[in-house]
N, C-alpha and C positions, 0 to 999 in steps of 0.2 A: 504494500500500500504506500510505503514511503517513496519507493521508486516511481510509482504512478503519480503521486502528488508532486514530485520534483519536476515532472514534465511541464507543469505550470510555472513559468518564470517568476510569478508573484508569490509562490509558495514560501511560507516562513515557518520553519519547524517549531520554534519556541512557542508562539501563541497556540499552535495546534497541539503541541505536547501539554501545554498548560490546561487547555480545555479538556483533553483526554484525562489528565490527572484529576482535575476537578470532578469529572464524571465518575471516575473510579472511586473517589472518596465520598461521593454523594450516596444517599439512601438508594437512589435509583440504580447506581452502578455497583453497589456493594457485592452483589453476586458475582459479577464479572471480575471485579477486583480480587475477590477471594480466589476465583479460579486461576487467575494469572499468578498470584502468589503461590498457590498450591502446585501449579505446573512448574514454576521455577525452583521449587524446593521439594519436589517429590522425592520420596525415600530418604527424607532427612538430610538432603544435601543440596547445595546450590548448583543448579545446572549452568555451569559457567560457559558452556559452548553456545547456548542460546543467548546469554547475556553478551558474549563476545560478538556474535553475529549482529545483534541489535546495535551494539556500540560501533561496529564497523560501518553500519548504515548511516549513523547520525553524527559521528565524531567531527566531520568536516563542517557541519552546521553549527557546532557549539563553540562559540567564541567565549573565552573565560569571563571577560568583563561584562559582556551582555548577559551571559548565563547568570552571573552573580546578581545583576540588577533585576532580572526576571524572578529569580528565586527569592530575593529579598522582598520584592513586591508581593509575591504569592504568599510568603510567610506572614506578611502584615495583614493579609486578608483572612487568614485562618482564625476561626473563632475558638475560644476555649472549649466550647461544646464539640467542635469538630475534632480537636486534638483528643479530647476524652473519648470520642467515639472510635478513633483509630487505635488507641492503645489497647483496649480490651480485645479488639479483633486480632491484633498481632499476638497478644498473650495467649488467646484461645488457640490460634493456629500452631503455636509452638508446643502447646500442651498435647497436641494430637500425636 
């Protein structure tokens, strides 16, 4: 999907990734987010091959300064309730 999106010269990975992350952390995207985490950590190990493939697709689009600014902006928008909702989910997944 990233390769297809790049065919549009106006494609910008960071806003797209931010929207995707917001969706995964929302109530609506909770199931999909859980499935992604479970797939990447199946059998109690991090599937580094998949993470590496994803990194290779996006690394050229991630400029450190811009990434930092986007991350800082996103963190400032996360509510206390949002963080509280994420932590129990991570703890529950680890307990499995």
